[in-house]
N, C-alpha and C positions, 0 to 999 in steps of 0.2 A: 897933311900929312898930321897923324894920330900922335898925342903925347904920352910921353913911357905911362904917366898915371893912367890915362884909357886903355892904352894897353895893358896893365895891371891888373885894372877890374874887368875888362872885357876877359882876359884869364881867368881869374875868379870865377867871374858867370859861369863861364861855360865849365871849370871843374864845380861849383855847386849844381848845374844841371847834370853835369856827368854823376854825380852821386847819390841826386835824387832817381835818375834813372835807372842808375844802377842798384837801388831799393825797392824798385818794383813800380816806378810810375811812369805812365808814357809822358813822351816830350811837351805833348802841347799843354795838361796839366802840371809838369814838372815847372812850365813857365809861369804859370799862375801864382804856384806857390813859393818860388825862388823871387818873382816878384813883391811879395807879400813881404818875405821875410826879409828882404833888403830893405823895405820900408820901414818896418817895425825897428829894424836894427838901426835906422835913422832918424826916429822918434826917440829911442831909447838914450843915445847919444846928445839928443838937446834938452833930455830932461822935462819934466812936467812944468805947462803955461804959470801954473801955481804955486811952483817950489814942489819940496820933497812930501810924499804921504807920509803920514806916519801911522805907522801896524804896528796894533795889540793883537796878542795871543792867546786865547784861550784856549786850554790842554794842550801845551806843548812839553815835551820832553821825555815822552815813551820813547825807548828804544824801539818798540814794536809799533809804533804808529807811524803813520804818512806825517805827523805834523814838520818832522826835521827836512824829511824829502822836500815837502812843499817851500817850507823857509829856505834849504839850500837852491831850491829855484829860484825864488825871488832874490836870491844877492846876484843874479845877472842886470836886476836894474835896479843898480844901486844909484842910479842916477835921479831915479823917481822915488824909490823908497827908502824909508829910515825905519829902525824899529825901536820901538820906547818902551814897551809894558811886556811881561809875561806873564801867566795864570796856570795855576793846576793846582788839585788837593791834594796831590802826590807831594811831599816835600821832597822825595828824591828827585824827580821829575821836573819841579818848580829850579829847583840848584843847578841840576845838569841844562835847562835852557840857559837860566840867568849867565852860567861860564859861558856856554856857549858862543852867545850873543856878545858877550864882554869881551872875549877873546878875539871876536871878530870886531873888535872897536865901537859896539854901541853900550850907552849908557840905559840901562834899562830898570824898571821898577818892577818890583815882584810881588805876588797877589794870591790869594788862596780862595780869593771871592770875586767872582765875574762881573758883578755888579761895581767893585771898585774901579775895576779896568775900564770898565765903560764908561764909567762918570767922567773919566780924566778929560779934560778939555783939548788936550794937545795929541791926542787918538784918534784919527782919521777913518781909518779902516780896521774892522774885528775880523779876525784870522778865527772861524770855529773850526776845531780840528777835535771837539771832544767826541766821546762816544757817541752813537746817535741818539740814543735817549735823550740827550741833552742839547742837541742840534738847535732844534725850533724855538727851544724858550729863551737861549742864547742869540741867537740870529733875531728875533723878533725885538729884545729889549735892545738892541746893539741897533736898530733902523729905526727904535721909537727914540732911540737918545742922539739922532740925527748921524750915525754913521755907517759908512759902506759895508758889506760884509763880502766877504769870501768864505765860503762854508764847503767844507770836504762834503762828500757824498757817502750815503745817500742823506740827500736834504734833510728828511724827517723820519721818524718813527712810524707816524701813521696817515693816513689819508688826510683827516681834518686838520694836523700841522702844517700838510703841502697846501690846502686851500686858506690856513691862516696866513700863512708865512706870503701867498700870492697876495692877502688881500693887504696885510701892512704894508708890502713893498709898494704896494698901488699910491695908497693913502701917504707916504711916507717919501714919496720920490727918490727911495734910495737907490742904488745899484748893488744886485746882488750877483754874484756867480757863485756853482756850484762845481765841482770837482771832479766833472765826467770830462776828462782831456781826451776821450779818442776824438772829439768832432775839433780838436786843434792842432794835435799832436800824431804821435806815429806815423809819419811822415804825411799825413792829409789822406792814409789812405781807406780809412772809413768815409772820409767825405766824398770821396771819389766814388766810391760802393753805392752810396746813395745816391747821389749826381746821374749814376749810371740806373739805378733803379727809379727814380724818378723820371727820367728820359723819357722813358717809354722803348726803351728800345729791347727790354728784355719781355717786353706785353704787358699783357694784367700779372701782378706779383700774385701767384699761389700761395707760398709760404715762406715762412722765415725761420729758420732754427736758430736759437740762442742759447749756443752751449756755454753756458757759466761753472758747472762744477758741481760734486756733492759737497755735501756738509760731512765734516769731521763725528765722531761718536765718541762718547767718553763713558758711558755707564755711573754710576753715582760718583763722586767727588766730596769730601770730605771737610764739613766745616772746621774755622780755625779761626783763630783770631786774627785781623789782620793788621799789617806792619804798623809798626807805630808812626810811621812817617805818615801813613795815608790817613784821611779824612773819608771814612769808609761811608757813613751817613750821607757826607755833601757827593760821595763818587753816585751814589744811588739815586739823589737828589729826588728827582719827581716818580721815581716807582718803588715798587714796595719796599719794605723795610727788611730784608732777609739775611741771612748770614753770610759772610764772606768766607768763598771757597777754593782750595788749592788741593791739587792731587801730591801724591808724596815726591812724583818726580819733578814737581812744580811746572809740568808743562799745561796741566790745563785749569782754568781758572772760569769763573764768573767777572771776572775783573778785567785788566789790562788785555785788549786784542781780542783774548776768547771769550768775550764780553760778546762776539759777533754771532756765537752760535747759540744765543737764548734768544729767544722771542720777546724776554720782557724789555731789552736793548738792542735789540738791531732784529735782522731778517733772516738770517743764515745767507747763504748764496743768493737767493731771491733778491736781497736787495744789495748784496757788497757786490757782486758782479752782474746782477741783474740792472743794476744802478748805469753800467757801461753799456753792454748790450742788448737791452731791451730797448734802451734809449735809441739805438742804431736803428734798431725796428721802427721805433715811431719815426725817426727823419727818412728811413725810407720808402715809408707810407704818407709821407705829407699829413702825420697826426698830430702835430708838435702843439699842445695845448690842449688836445682833446684825449683820446682814447678806445679800446676796443669798446663795443657791444655786449659781449659774454666774455664768461671766462669758466675753465674748467680744469680741476685735477683729472688727470688722466691716471697717473699714479702715482704712491707715497709711499715708501719704505716709511715702517711705524720710528717716532722718534724716540727716546729712552723717556719713561716715565716717572712722577713722582716729586719731582722741585730740583733735585738736588745735584742733575747732570744736564749735560746740552739736549735742547729739546728741539732743535731745528731738524726736519725730515732729512736723513740721509742721502735718498734719491729721490728723482722725480721726474715728473712731466707734466707741464702746468700747458694746457691748451685756451689761445685769447683769439677771439672771432671777430673780425672787424666788418662795418657797415657795408664795406665794398665786396665781403665775402673773400677775403685777405686771412691766413691764419698764422699764428704765431707762438712758436711751441717753446715755452721756457726749459731747460732739461740740465738735467747734470750731467750729462753726456750722451753717451749710446744713440748718435745720429746716424742721417743720412749718411752710408760713402757711396761717394761719386766718384766716377773713374774719369779721364778725359780732361778734367781741367787743366788749362794749361796759362801761363804768365803772358804779359802785354807782347813778349816779344815770339809767340807761341809756341815756347816750349814747355817740358814739364819742368816742377822747380824742382830742388837738389836739396838734400841733407846736408850734415856739418862733413861729409866724407866725398861729398862729390855726388852722391850715387842721386839718379833720378826717380822721383817719385809719381806715381802716377795717381793725379787727384788730392782727395781728403780721405781719412777713415771716421769712424764716427765720433772720437774723440776729440777730435780738433776743436780746439780752441776758438771761436768767434761765430761770425752771423753766416750761414748759409741762406741766399736768397733766391730763391728760384720762380722764375717768370714761366711763360706761356713758351717765349721765342729764345729764354737762355737762362742760365745759372751764373752766379756771382757768390764766389765765398770771400769773405775779410776777416782776417784775424789780426794781431800786434806782428807787423813785419811778414805777413802774406797778405798777397790779392792774387787768384787768380779766376780765371773765368772759362765757359763755356766754349768760347771762341775770342782770340786773342782782340779781334774787331770790336768787342764790347767794351775793351778800353782803349784801345788806340783813335777811334775815329771820334774826334772834337764835339762837345756839346755846344751848344751856343753859351754867349757867356750870359746872356740873362737868368738862366737855368744854373747857374753857379751862385749869381748874387739872389736869386732866389732862395737858395737853400739859405743863406745870411747874407746879408751885403758886403762884408767883410770876408777874406778867404783869411782867417788869425792862423798862425803857425805854432804860437805857445800859449797855455791858457791863462797865466797871469798877464800876460801882455794884453791878452786881449780885456783882462776886466780894468787893467790900467788905462786902457782906451778908452773905455766905455764911462770909467771916475769922469775922466777929461769932459767929454762929448755929454756925458749924461743919456745915455742911449741903455737900450738892454743886450747885456755880455750873451753871447752864444748858448751858455747855460743858467741864466736868467731864472728868474720866478718861472715864466711861463712853461719854459723848456723843461728845466729841472725839476720842477712839481708836478708839470704832467707827467713826466718819466716814472717818478717816484713813487706815484700813484698807481702807474701802472703794476712796477714791481709789489706795491702793498697789497692790490687786488687779486694778485697771484698767491701771495701768501696767505691771503684770507683763504683762497681758494683750495690751498693745500692743507690749511688747517680745518676746513669744513667736511676734506677726506675724497676719496676718489667716487666719482658716480653722480655728485653734487653740481649740477647746471644753473651758474647765476648768469643773470642779466643784468649788465650795468649800463647808467645810464651818465654817458662821461659829461654830462652839464650841471647835471644836478648832485652828482658824485652820489649816487644812490644805486644799491642793490634792489632785485626784485625779491628778498630774503631778509627777513626780520633779525633772524641768527646772525648773519653775515654783516648786516648794518651795524651790529652790536659791536663788531672789532674796528670798524672806521676809525674810532676814535678811542681813546683810554683814561683810567681812571688817575688824577694825577694825588701824589699824597699832600697830606695839608701843609701850605708855604711854599709849594713849588708850584702850585696851579701855571696852566698857558694865558696870558693876557693879551689875546689880540682884539 
């Protein structure tokens, strides 16, 4: 006879499986996800074998950044994490972060120089949530100081920085995770889609469309004095010294959040959403740690010129060609509309009003994977296929573990597990570095313009074009050089 506790646990298991299948996962895969989730919860309750890890945060406090979201998620792991330090070059953000963590019962030190935080002996892990152009400098300095690193995506600003991070991680044997959560979270739908793609049941993969959205436009933005609390020179850091800019309505700037639309500090949607969807394309093709053999800009709307406004291309299509013949298209939208795609239950998906939707339109955000024998589309909260059997028929367990030995259901939990056992996270230097390199060579193709076909050597990290090769790295301002 079952005890009440066992009955309760069994009932909870059934409810959890029901929730996962209701979210779109087939039962066989939901069971894998549920088992992994339960193990993670048990590990969290038991805490770490070596006590709590002390976290220090570099670039935290901006209401527009991902930092507080990542911190909020980390609060689920209070048995394993203790927060001890915060750093930001904007005094407003520094105070906001310190107040937030103090209210959460943490005693934190405040810093406006990341080197001070990294130098603290009681910091075990450095979370890098700065703008993109600072990621590599902070992450590499942290690893060299003996710290493990959680770095927000995109991992780097350039190809050369990605190679440098991979080199330093290998030399220092530090654990690094980059924040491409689609490999672990969102119901594990992206992992299932990649598993199906690599199982062979779609046949040879012909193309993958990565719909990553277009870049906003600005026109000229006025140069003004920076806020007194912001150390603008330090915010620029390795980038060229330029005026601080903000529009009259305060919505456009070359600083907080909006830095994403300037090639000097980021790569637009090619690195913003590309770090998510191009990463999944690499996973689907089994190309982690490698990449395409060529890249070409098919379309690119001209960006604002003059250096005083957003300079990332508003709309675009970039084609990657892989050695096996597969093509990956990174695009603002305007993808292929596909009718007849169904859920795992063989039914059409429904909108919020309960009305059936036949397939997907060209603007749906996500990855369209088209093979010789079938099609799968995956987005955040959406998984449909040309035949429900593509999803419902189980694949062999060894293929699931081939994708990654564990089945993590939380990105930070995966990082913490790897800090304990010193294995590489699901988005470690090999994966995260390789995927961001794919993003960067696409951005370079965009800047080279339509019609330029570039051959790419994923082992040597070189183009067959001298002008394109000049964009693989960047000039660092004096005093901010990368030391890898």
